[in-house]
N, CA, C, O and CB atoms as a CASP TS submission, in Angstrom:
PFRMAT TS
TARGET T0000
AUTHOR 0000-0000-0000
METHOD Language model
MODEL 1
PARENT N/A
ATOM      1  N   MET     1     112.528 234.146  75.337  1.00  0.00           N
ATOM      2  CA  MET     1     112.772 235.477  74.611  1.00  0.00           C
ATOM      3  C   MET     1     113.079 235.237  73.229  1.00  0.00           C
ATOM      4  O   MET     1     114.009 234.484  72.937  1.00  0.00           O
ATOM      5  CB  MET     1     113.919 236.297  75.217  1.00  0.00           C
ATOM      6  N   ILE     2     112.336 235.845  72.290  1.00  0.00           N
ATOM      7  CA  ILE     2     112.520 235.672  70.959  1.00  0.00           C
ATOM      8  C   ILE     2     112.994 237.228  70.257  1.00  0.00           C
ATOM      9  O   ILE     2     112.330 238.259  70.362  1.00  0.00           O
ATOM     10  CB  ILE     2     111.092 235.025  70.367  1.00  0.00           C
ATOM     11  N   ILE     3     114.315 237.089  69.527  1.00  0.00           N
ATOM     12  CA  ILE     3     114.926 238.174  68.965  1.00  0.00           C
ATOM     13  C   ILE     3     114.840 238.203  67.535  1.00  0.00           C
ATOM     14  O   ILE     3     115.017 237.155  66.914  1.00  0.00           O
ATOM     15  CB  ILE     3     116.215 238.237  69.355  1.00  0.00           C
ATOM     16  N   GLY     4     114.564 239.385  66.875  1.00  0.00           N
ATOM     17  CA  GLY     4     114.599 239.291  65.484  1.00  0.00           C
ATOM     18  C   GLY     4     115.734 240.131  64.810  1.00  0.00           C
ATOM     19  O   GLY     4     115.961 241.288  65.163  1.00  0.00           O
ATOM     20  N   ILE     5     116.314 239.609  63.999  1.00  0.00           N
ATOM     21  CA  ILE     5     117.586 240.288  63.349  1.00  0.00           C
ATOM     22  C   ILE     5     117.164 240.555  61.840  1.00  0.00           C
ATOM     23  O   ILE     5     116.790 239.569  61.204  1.00  0.00           O
ATOM     24  CB  ILE     5     119.033 239.250  63.430  1.00  0.00           C
ATOM     25  N   VAL     6     117.181 241.531  61.336  1.00  0.00           N
ATOM     26  CA  VAL     6     116.696 242.072  60.108  1.00  0.00           C
ATOM     27  C   VAL     6     117.640 242.928  59.281  1.00  0.00           C
ATOM     28  O   VAL     6     117.640 244.140  59.495  1.00  0.00           O
ATOM     29  CB  VAL     6     115.558 242.824  60.396  1.00  0.00           C
ATOM     30  N   ASP     7     118.415 242.431  58.390  1.00  0.00           N
ATOM     31  CA  ASP     7     119.456 243.209  57.537  1.00  0.00           C
ATOM     32  C   ASP     7     119.687 242.253  56.278  1.00  0.00           C
ATOM     33  O   ASP     7     119.856 241.034  56.260  1.00  0.00           O
ATOM     34  CB  ASP     7     120.969 243.519  58.419  1.00  0.00           C
ATOM     35  N   ASP     8     119.641 243.191  55.214  1.00  0.00           N
ATOM     36  CA  ASP     8     119.777 242.547  53.902  1.00  0.00           C
ATOM     37  C   ASP     8     121.514 241.923  53.693  1.00  0.00           C
ATOM     38  O   ASP     8     121.743 240.953  52.972  1.00  0.00           O
ATOM     39  CB  ASP     8     119.315 243.830  52.669  1.00  0.00           C
ATOM     40  N   ASP     9     122.364 242.499  54.279  1.00  0.00           N
ATOM     41  CA  ASP     9     123.629 241.878  54.360  1.00  0.00           C
ATOM     42  C   ASP     9     123.959 240.990  55.186  1.00  0.00           C
ATOM     43  O   ASP     9     124.092 241.260  56.380  1.00  0.00           O
ATOM     44  CB  ASP     9     124.427 242.599  54.495  1.00  0.00           C
ATOM     45  N   PHE    10     124.173 239.607  54.626  1.00  0.00           N
ATOM     46  CA  PHE    10     124.144 238.428  55.464  1.00  0.00           C
ATOM     47  C   PHE    10     125.470 238.609  56.307  1.00  0.00           C
ATOM     48  O   PHE    10     125.423 238.185  57.462  1.00  0.00           O
ATOM     49  CB  PHE    10     124.079 237.000  54.576  1.00  0.00           C
ATOM     50  N   ALA    11     126.563 239.146  55.900  1.00  0.00           N
ATOM     51  CA  ALA    11     127.766 239.412  56.921  1.00  0.00           C
ATOM     52  C   ALA    11     127.442 240.137  58.200  1.00  0.00           C
ATOM     53  O   ALA    11     127.948 239.827  59.278  1.00  0.00           O
ATOM     54  CB  ALA    11     128.858 240.259  56.252  1.00  0.00           C
ATOM     55  N   LYS    12     126.636 241.050  58.048  1.00  0.00           N
ATOM     56  CA  LYS    12     126.294 242.041  59.087  1.00  0.00           C
ATOM     57  C   LYS    12     125.214 241.229  59.949  1.00  0.00           C
ATOM     58  O   LYS    12     125.108 241.470  61.152  1.00  0.00           O
ATOM     59  CB  LYS    12     125.695 243.525  58.425  1.00  0.00           C
ATOM     60  N   ARG    13     124.455 240.315  59.356  1.00  0.00           N
ATOM     61  CA  ARG    13     123.531 239.673  60.098  1.00  0.00           C
ATOM     62  C   ARG    13     124.199 238.515  60.959  1.00  0.00           C
ATOM     63  O   ARG    13     123.646 238.096  61.976  1.00  0.00           O
ATOM     64  CB  ARG    13     122.468 239.182  59.181  1.00  0.00           C
ATOM     65  N   GLN    14     125.365 238.039  60.521  1.00  0.00           N
ATOM     66  CA  GLN    14     126.084 236.999  61.237  1.00  0.00           C
ATOM     67  C   GLN    14     127.074 237.909  62.320  1.00  0.00           C
ATOM     68  O   GLN    14     127.404 237.356  63.369  1.00  0.00           O
ATOM     69  CB  GLN    14     126.992 235.957  60.078  1.00  0.00           C
ATOM     70  N   THR    15     127.382 238.834  62.137  1.00  0.00           N
ATOM     71  CA  THR    15     128.192 239.543  63.077  1.00  0.00           C
ATOM     72  C   THR    15     127.090 240.129  64.238  1.00  0.00           C
ATOM     73  O   THR    15     127.511 240.291  65.383  1.00  0.00           O
ATOM     74  CB  THR    15     129.090 240.781  62.251  1.00  0.00           C
ATOM     75  N   ILE    16     126.060 240.357  64.007  1.00  0.00           N
ATOM     76  CA  ILE    16     125.151 240.743  64.966  1.00  0.00           C
ATOM     77  C   ILE    16     124.634 239.586  65.690  1.00  0.00           C
ATOM     78  O   ILE    16     124.451 239.658  66.905  1.00  0.00           O
ATOM     79  CB  ILE    16     124.106 241.492  64.390  1.00  0.00           C
ATOM     80  N   LEU    17     124.350 238.368  64.928  1.00  0.00           N
ATOM     81  CA  LEU    17     123.981 237.161  65.621  1.00  0.00           C
ATOM     82  C   LEU    17     125.050 236.657  66.626  1.00  0.00           C
ATOM     83  O   LEU    17     124.755 236.162  67.714  1.00  0.00           O
ATOM     84  CB  LEU    17     123.698 236.100  64.611  1.00  0.00           C
ATOM     85  N   SER    18     126.282 236.820  66.182  1.00  0.00           N
ATOM     86  CA  SER    18     127.349 236.413  67.158  1.00  0.00           C
ATOM     87  C   SER    18     127.323 237.276  68.403  1.00  0.00           C
ATOM     88  O   SER    18     127.468 236.734  69.499  1.00  0.00           O
ATOM     89  CB  SER    18     128.754 236.505  66.509  1.00  0.00           C
ATOM     90  N   ILE    19     127.163 238.474  68.314  1.00  0.00           N
ATOM     91  CA  ILE    19     127.046 239.383  69.522  1.00  0.00           C
ATOM     92  C   ILE    19     125.942 239.099  70.249  1.00  0.00           C
ATOM     93  O   ILE    19     126.104 238.911  71.455  1.00  0.00           O
ATOM     94  CB  ILE    19     126.991 240.780  69.211  1.00  0.00           C
ATOM     95  N   VAL    20     124.533 239.003  69.650  1.00  0.00           N
ATOM     96  CA  VAL    20     123.400 238.687  70.415  1.00  0.00           C
ATOM     97  C   VAL    20     123.576 237.406  71.154  1.00  0.00           C
ATOM     98  O   VAL    20     123.265 237.249  72.335  1.00  0.00           O
ATOM     99  CB  VAL    20     122.227 238.634  69.572  1.00  0.00           C
ATOM    100  N   THR    21     124.110 236.475  70.353  1.00  0.00           N
ATOM    101  CA  THR    21     124.203 235.079  70.882  1.00  0.00           C
ATOM    102  C   THR    21     125.076 235.056  72.326  1.00  0.00           C
ATOM    103  O   THR    21     124.692 234.420  73.307  1.00  0.00           O
ATOM    104  CB  THR    21     124.952 234.107  69.692  1.00  0.00           C
ATOM    105  N   ARG    22     126.075 235.701  72.299  1.00  0.00           N
ATOM    106  CA  ARG    22     126.967 236.023  73.410  1.00  0.00           C
ATOM    107  C   ARG    22     126.331 236.738  74.511  1.00  0.00           C
ATOM    108  O   ARG    22     126.743 236.481  75.642  1.00  0.00           O
ATOM    109  CB  ARG    22     128.075 236.805  72.954  1.00  0.00           C
ATOM    110  N   CYS    23     125.400 237.588  74.371  1.00  0.00           N
ATOM    111  CA  CYS    23     124.678 238.394  75.339  1.00  0.00           C
ATOM    112  C   CYS    23     123.065 237.918  75.670  1.00  0.00           C
ATOM    113  O   CYS    23     122.413 238.242  76.663  1.00  0.00           O
ATOM    114  CB  CYS    23     124.716 239.880  74.754  1.00  0.00           C
ATOM    115  N   GLY    24     122.681 237.166  74.685  1.00  0.00           N
ATOM    116  CA  GLY    24     121.246 236.720  74.906  1.00  0.00           C
ATOM    117  C   GLY    24     120.881 235.524  75.618  1.00  0.00           C
ATOM    118  O   GLY    24     119.711 235.158  75.730  1.00  0.00           O
ATOM    119  N   GLY    25     121.898 234.892  76.114  1.00  0.00           N
ATOM    120  CA  GLY    25     121.565 233.499  76.682  1.00  0.00           C
ATOM    121  C   GLY    25     120.826 232.379  76.106  1.00  0.00           C
ATOM    122  O   GLY    25     121.351 231.643  75.271  1.00  0.00           O
ATOM    123  N   ASP    26     119.674 232.228  76.503  1.00  0.00           N
ATOM    124  CA  ASP    26     119.003 231.195  75.774  1.00  0.00           C
ATOM    125  C   ASP    26     117.840 231.766  74.790  1.00  0.00           C
ATOM    126  O   ASP    26     116.836 231.089  74.567  1.00  0.00           O
ATOM    127  CB  ASP    26     118.416 230.191  76.816  1.00  0.00           C
ATOM    128  N   ALA    27     118.010 232.899  74.281  1.00  0.00           N
ATOM    129  CA  ALA    27     117.154 233.378  73.403  1.00  0.00           C
ATOM    130  C   ALA    27     116.916 232.648  72.084  1.00  0.00           C
ATOM    131  O   ALA    27     117.847 231.985  71.627  1.00  0.00           O
ATOM    132  CB  ALA    27     117.539 234.581  73.187  1.00  0.00           C
ATOM    133  N   THR    28     115.864 232.703  71.492  1.00  0.00           N
ATOM    134  CA  THR    28     115.709 232.140  70.090  1.00  0.00           C
ATOM    135  C   THR    28     115.870 233.420  69.043  1.00  0.00           C
ATOM    136  O   THR    28     115.200 234.451  69.109  1.00  0.00           O
ATOM    137  CB  THR    28     114.143 231.355  69.923  1.00  0.00           C
ATOM    138  N   ILE    29     116.793 233.163  68.168  1.00  0.00           N
ATOM    139  CA  ILE    29     116.967 234.266  67.192  1.00  0.00           C
ATOM    140  C   ILE    29     116.559 233.988  65.963  1.00  0.00           C
ATOM    141  O   ILE    29     116.948 232.995  65.349  1.00  0.00           O
ATOM    142  CB  ILE    29     118.234 234.685  67.068  1.00  0.00           C
ATOM    143  N   LEU    30     115.676 234.911  65.467  1.00  0.00           N
ATOM    144  CA  LEU    30     115.042 234.788  63.960  1.00  0.00           C
ATOM    145  C   LEU    30     115.719 235.660  63.024  1.00  0.00           C
ATOM    146  O   LEU    30     115.887 236.789  63.486  1.00  0.00           O
ATOM    147  CB  LEU    30     113.481 235.187  63.884  1.00  0.00           C
ATOM    148  N   GLN    31     116.171 235.482  61.821  1.00  0.00           N
ATOM    149  CA  GLN    31     116.848 236.300  60.914  1.00  0.00           C
ATOM    150  C   GLN    31     115.926 236.291  59.567  1.00  0.00           C
ATOM    151  O   GLN    31     115.223 235.383  59.124  1.00  0.00           O
ATOM    152  CB  GLN    31     118.379 235.751  60.691  1.00  0.00           C
ATOM    153  N   CYS    32     116.160 237.585  59.071  1.00  0.00           N
ATOM    154  CA  CYS    32     115.540 237.701  57.663  1.00  0.00           C
ATOM    155  C   CYS    32     116.314 238.949  57.103  1.00  0.00           C
ATOM    156  O   CYS    32     117.052 239.686  57.757  1.00  0.00           O
ATOM    157  CB  CYS    32     113.784 237.931  57.669  1.00  0.00           C
ATOM    158  N   GLY    33     115.985 239.050  55.680  1.00  0.00           N
ATOM    159  CA  GLY    33     116.923 239.940  55.013  1.00  0.00           C
ATOM    160  C   GLY    33     115.962 241.079  53.894  1.00  0.00           C
ATOM    161  O   GLY    33     116.476 241.753  53.001  1.00  0.00           O
ATOM    162  N   SER    34     114.633 241.052  54.209  1.00  0.00           N
ATOM    163  CA  SER    34     113.824 241.881  53.254  1.00  0.00           C
ATOM    164  C   SER    34     112.662 242.354  54.158  1.00  0.00           C
ATOM    165  O   SER    34     112.383 241.878  55.259  1.00  0.00           O
ATOM    166  CB  SER    34     113.294 241.024  51.884  1.00  0.00           C
ATOM    167  N   LEU    35     112.017 243.380  53.513  1.00  0.00           N
ATOM    168  CA  LEU    35     110.636 243.831  54.176  1.00  0.00           C
ATOM    169  C   LEU    35     109.699 242.862  54.160  1.00  0.00           C
ATOM    170  O   LEU    35     109.081 242.739  55.216  1.00  0.00           O
ATOM    171  CB  LEU    35     109.988 244.986  53.537  1.00  0.00           C
ATOM    172  N   SER    36     109.321 241.918  53.008  1.00  0.00           N
ATOM    173  CA  SER    36     108.346 240.968  52.878  1.00  0.00           C
ATOM    174  C   SER    36     108.551 240.089  54.189  1.00  0.00           C
ATOM    175  O   SER    36     107.621 239.875  54.966  1.00  0.00           O
ATOM    176  CB  SER    36     108.473 240.174  51.483  1.00  0.00           C
ATOM    177  N   ALA    37     109.756 239.629  54.363  1.00  0.00           N
ATOM    178  CA  ALA    37     109.988 238.549  55.253  1.00  0.00           C
ATOM    179  C   ALA    37     109.901 239.050  56.715  1.00  0.00           C
ATOM    180  O   ALA    37     109.610 238.341  57.678  1.00  0.00           O
ATOM    181  CB  ALA    37     111.346 237.907  54.955  1.00  0.00           C
ATOM    182  N   VAL    38     110.190 240.359  56.746  1.00  0.00           N
ATOM    183  CA  VAL    38     110.069 240.895  58.409  1.00  0.00           C
ATOM    184  C   VAL    38     108.545 241.166  58.539  1.00  0.00           C
ATOM    185  O   VAL    38     108.084 241.254  59.678  1.00  0.00           O
ATOM    186  CB  VAL    38     111.046 242.521  58.825  1.00  0.00           C
ATOM    187  N   ARG    39     107.724 241.307  57.463  1.00  0.00           N
ATOM    188  CA  ARG    39     106.573 241.440  57.797  1.00  0.00           C
ATOM    189  C   ARG    39     105.696 240.175  58.257  1.00  0.00           C
ATOM    190  O   ARG    39     104.800 240.198  59.100  1.00  0.00           O
ATOM    191  CB  ARG    39     106.112 242.063  56.822  1.00  0.00           C
ATOM    192  N   HIS    40     106.146 239.066  57.523  1.00  0.00           N
ATOM    193  CA  HIS    40     105.612 237.794  58.078  1.00  0.00           C
ATOM    194  C   HIS    40     106.186 237.390  59.420  1.00  0.00           C
ATOM    195  O   HIS    40     105.641 236.616  60.207  1.00  0.00           O
ATOM    196  CB  HIS    40     105.862 236.686  57.116  1.00  0.00           C
ATOM    197  N   MET    41     107.439 238.049  59.604  1.00  0.00           N
ATOM    198  CA  MET    41     107.981 237.607  61.109  1.00  0.00           C
ATOM    199  C   MET    41     107.021 238.391  62.089  1.00  0.00           C
ATOM    200  O   MET    41     106.390 237.794  62.961  1.00  0.00           O
ATOM    201  CB  MET    41     109.747 238.083  61.434  1.00  0.00           C
ATOM    202  N   LEU    42     106.951 239.593  61.928  1.00  0.00           N
ATOM    203  CA  LEU    42     106.185 240.398  62.828  1.00  0.00           C
ATOM    204  C   LEU    42     104.676 239.835  63.012  1.00  0.00           C
ATOM    205  O   LEU    42     104.124 239.747  64.108  1.00  0.00           O
ATOM    206  CB  LEU    42     106.185 241.869  62.281  1.00  0.00           C
ATOM    207  N   ARG    43     104.171 239.519  61.942  1.00  0.00           N
ATOM    208  CA  ARG    43     102.702 238.933  61.983  1.00  0.00           C
ATOM    209  C   ARG    43     102.714 237.850  62.694  1.00  0.00           C
ATOM    210  O   ARG    43     101.813 237.746  63.526  1.00  0.00           O
ATOM    211  CB  ARG    43     102.078 238.577  60.691  1.00  0.00           C
ATOM    212  N   ASP    44     103.650 236.816  62.588  1.00  0.00           N
ATOM    213  CA  ASP    44     103.666 235.586  62.952  1.00  0.00           C
ATOM    214  C   ASP    44     104.073 235.162  64.379  1.00  0.00           C
ATOM    215  O   ASP    44     103.663 234.164  64.972  1.00  0.00           O
ATOM    216  CB  ASP    44     104.388 235.042  62.100  1.00  0.00           C
ATOM    217  N   THR    45     105.030 236.173  64.875  1.00  0.00           N
ATOM    218  CA  THR    45     105.721 235.899  66.129  1.00  0.00           C
ATOM    219  C   THR    45     105.707 237.219  67.026  1.00  0.00           C
ATOM    220  O   THR    45     105.851 238.330  66.516  1.00  0.00           O
ATOM    221  CB  THR    45     107.228 235.401  65.828  1.00  0.00           C
ATOM    222  N   ALA    46     105.543 237.047  68.248  1.00  0.00           N
ATOM    223  CA  ALA    46     105.621 238.036  69.209  1.00  0.00           C
ATOM    224  C   ALA    46     107.233 238.232  69.755  1.00  0.00           C
ATOM    225  O   ALA    46     107.757 237.556  70.640  1.00  0.00           O
ATOM    226  CB  ALA    46     104.589 237.614  70.380  1.00  0.00           C
ATOM    227  N   LEU    47     107.832 239.272  69.033  1.00  0.00           N
ATOM    228  CA  LEU    47     109.235 239.356  69.503  1.00  0.00           C
ATOM    229  C   LEU    47     109.489 240.158  70.824  1.00  0.00           C
ATOM    230  O   LEU    47     108.619 240.945  71.195  1.00  0.00           O
ATOM    231  CB  LEU    47     110.049 239.981  68.412  1.00  0.00           C
ATOM    232  N   ALA    48     110.597 240.003  71.526  1.00  0.00           N
ATOM    233  CA  ALA    48     110.845 240.784  72.595  1.00  0.00           C
ATOM    234  C   ALA    48     111.677 241.917  72.098  1.00  0.00           C
ATOM    235  O   ALA    48     111.484 243.030  72.587  1.00  0.00           O
ATOM    236  CB  ALA    48     111.468 240.025  73.685  1.00  0.00           C
ATOM    237  N   LEU    49     112.727 241.720  71.029  1.00  0.00           N
ATOM    238  CA  LEU    49     113.617 242.790  70.678  1.00  0.00           C
ATOM    239  C   LEU    49     113.600 242.391  68.953  1.00  0.00           C
ATOM    240  O   LEU    49     113.546 241.245  68.505  1.00  0.00           O
ATOM    241  CB  LEU    49     115.289 242.715  71.607  1.00  0.00           C
ATOM    242  N   LEU    50     113.656 243.558  68.214  1.00  0.00           N
ATOM    243  CA  LEU    50     113.770 243.562  66.926  1.00  0.00           C
ATOM    244  C   LEU    50     115.064 244.667  66.609  1.00  0.00           C
ATOM    245  O   LEU    50     115.047 245.866  66.886  1.00  0.00           O
ATOM    246  CB  LEU    50     112.307 243.916  66.296  1.00  0.00           C
ATOM    247  N   ILE    51     116.098 243.968  66.000  1.00  0.00           N
ATOM    248  CA  ILE    51     117.256 244.615  65.472  1.00  0.00           C
ATOM    249  C   ILE    51     116.983 244.955  63.902  1.00  0.00           C
ATOM    250  O   ILE    51     116.963 243.982  63.147  1.00  0.00           O
ATOM    251  CB  ILE    51     118.549 243.655  65.689  1.00  0.00           C
ATOM    252  N   LEU    52     116.791 246.122  63.396  1.00  0.00           N
ATOM    253  CA  LEU    52     116.165 246.275  62.130  1.00  0.00           C
ATOM    254  C   LEU    52     117.178 247.237  61.336  1.00  0.00           C
ATOM    255  O   LEU    52     117.559 248.283  61.863  1.00  0.00           O
ATOM    256  CB  LEU    52     114.622 246.878  62.282  1.00  0.00           C
ATOM    257  N   ASP    53     117.601 246.853  60.055  1.00  0.00           N
ATOM    258  CA  ASP    53     118.240 247.706  59.075  1.00  0.00           C
ATOM    259  C   ASP    53     117.025 248.627  58.665  1.00  0.00           C
ATOM    260  O   ASP    53     115.881 248.176  58.603  1.00  0.00           O
ATOM    261  CB  ASP    53     118.938 246.845  57.794  1.00  0.00           C
ATOM    262  N   ILE    54     117.367 250.076  58.360  1.00  0.00           N
ATOM    263  CA  ILE    54     116.340 250.841  57.875  1.00  0.00           C
ATOM    264  C   ILE    54     116.312 251.012  56.452  1.00  0.00           C
ATOM    265  O   ILE    54     115.482 251.749  55.920  1.00  0.00           O
ATOM    266  CB  ILE    54     116.356 252.026  58.460  1.00  0.00           C
ATOM    267  N   ALA    55     117.298 250.281  55.715  1.00  0.00           N
ATOM    268  CA  ALA    55     117.344 250.383  54.176  1.00  0.00           C
ATOM    269  C   ALA    55     117.144 248.949  53.764  1.00  0.00           C
ATOM    270  O   ALA    55     118.165 248.261  53.732  1.00  0.00           O
ATOM    271  CB  ALA    55     118.788 251.026  53.550  1.00  0.00           C
ATOM    272  N   LEU    56     116.030 248.398  53.451  1.00  0.00           N
ATOM    273  CA  LEU    56     115.717 247.062  53.093  1.00  0.00           C
ATOM    274  C   LEU    56     115.191 246.814  51.674  1.00  0.00           C
ATOM    275  O   LEU    56     114.374 247.647  51.280  1.00  0.00           O
ATOM    276  CB  LEU    56     114.771 246.584  54.021  1.00  0.00           C
ATOM    277  N   PRO    57     115.503 245.849  50.862  1.00  0.00           N
ATOM    278  CA  PRO    57     114.944 245.452  49.624  1.00  0.00           C
ATOM    279  C   PRO    57     113.414 244.913  49.954  1.00  0.00           C
ATOM    280  O   PRO    57     113.182 244.354  51.026  1.00  0.00           O
ATOM    281  CB  PRO    57     115.919 244.306  48.920  1.00  0.00           C
ATOM    282  N   GLU    58     112.551 245.087  49.117  1.00  0.00           N
ATOM    283  CA  GLU    58     111.212 244.646  49.399  1.00  0.00           C
ATOM    284  C   GLU    58     111.092 242.921  49.550  1.00  0.00           C
ATOM    285  O   GLU    58     110.287 242.336  50.274  1.00  0.00           O
ATOM    286  CB  GLU    58     110.270 245.231  48.163  1.00  0.00           C
ATOM    287  N   HIS    59     112.092 242.307  48.684  1.00  0.00           N
ATOM    288  CA  HIS    59     112.257 240.953  48.574  1.00  0.00           C
ATOM    289  C   HIS    59     113.721 240.523  48.715  1.00  0.00           C
ATOM    290  O   HIS    59     114.539 241.377  48.374  1.00  0.00           O
ATOM    291  CB  HIS    59     111.697 240.525  47.321  1.00  0.00           C
ATOM    292  N   GLU    60     114.143 239.489  49.104  1.00  0.00           N
ATOM    293  CA  GLU    60     115.309 238.943  49.483  1.00  0.00           C
ATOM    294  C   GLU    60     116.354 239.137  48.109  1.00  0.00           C
ATOM    295  O   GLU    60     117.532 239.478  48.212  1.00  0.00           O
ATOM    296  CB  GLU    60     115.013 237.364  49.978  1.00  0.00           C
ATOM    297  N   ASP    61     115.703 238.863  46.902  1.00  0.00           N
ATOM    298  CA  ASP    61     116.510 238.780  45.729  1.00  0.00           C
ATOM    299  C   ASP    61     116.558 239.829  44.845  1.00  0.00           C
ATOM    300  O   ASP    61     117.131 239.693  43.765  1.00  0.00           O
ATOM    301  CB  ASP    61     116.182 237.782  45.045  1.00  0.00           C
ATOM    302  N   SER    62     115.770 241.366  45.322  1.00  0.00           N
ATOM    303  CA  SER    62     115.613 242.309  44.580  1.00  0.00           C
ATOM    304  C   SER    62     117.027 242.929  44.687  1.00  0.00           C
ATOM    305  O   SER    62     117.558 243.183  43.606  1.00  0.00           O
ATOM    306  CB  SER    62     114.432 243.112  44.934  1.00  0.00           C
ATOM    307  N   GLY    63     117.761 243.228  45.867  1.00  0.00           N
ATOM    308  CA  GLY    63     119.023 243.809  45.913  1.00  0.00           C
ATOM    309  C   GLY    63     118.597 245.207  45.810  1.00  0.00           C
ATOM    310  O   GLY    63     119.640 245.860  45.787  1.00  0.00           O
ATOM    311  N   GLU    64     117.649 245.952  45.741  1.00  0.00           N
ATOM    312  CA  GLU    64     117.196 247.227  45.777  1.00  0.00           C
ATOM    313  C   GLU    64     116.787 247.713  47.129  1.00  0.00           C
ATOM    314  O   GLU    64     115.723 247.251  47.540  1.00  0.00           O
ATOM    315  CB  GLU    64     116.165 247.341  44.892  1.00  0.00           C
ATOM    316  N   PRO    65     117.401 248.530  47.880  1.00  0.00           N
ATOM    317  CA  PRO    65     116.876 248.987  49.078  1.00  0.00           C
ATOM    318  C   PRO    65     115.635 249.877  48.805  1.00  0.00           C
ATOM    319  O   PRO    65     115.453 250.339  47.678  1.00  0.00           O
ATOM    320  CB  PRO    65     117.942 249.716  49.847  1.00  0.00           C
ATOM    321  N   LEU    66     114.804 250.113  49.803  1.00  0.00           N
ATOM    322  CA  LEU    66     113.667 251.083  49.630  1.00  0.00           C
ATOM    323  C   LEU    66     114.170 252.174  50.530  1.00  0.00           C
ATOM    324  O   LEU    66     114.790 251.986  51.577  1.00  0.00           O
ATOM    325  CB  LEU    66     112.131 250.500  50.053  1.00  0.00           C
ATOM    326  N   ALA    67     113.781 253.538  49.921  1.00  0.00           N
ATOM    327  CA  ALA    67     114.174 254.816  50.807  1.00  0.00           C
ATOM    328  C   ALA    67     113.200 255.060  51.633  1.00  0.00           C
ATOM    329  O   ALA    67     113.279 256.004  52.419  1.00  0.00           O
ATOM    330  CB  ALA    67     114.434 256.102  50.082  1.00  0.00           C
TER
END
């Protein structure tokens, strides 16, 4: 099973990762923090589960969430 975690806040991603790791068994967990990165993730990978922040910047370094 492949799980994606998408949040621009690294600390939140780490918290979610620790919870998913405890519950997910042998799942492969992918992480990213921007809309452009999640587009690539979804295009290239068949995910079983996606945990998605709804306010993300377009790129990792922009810092501005899109509304």
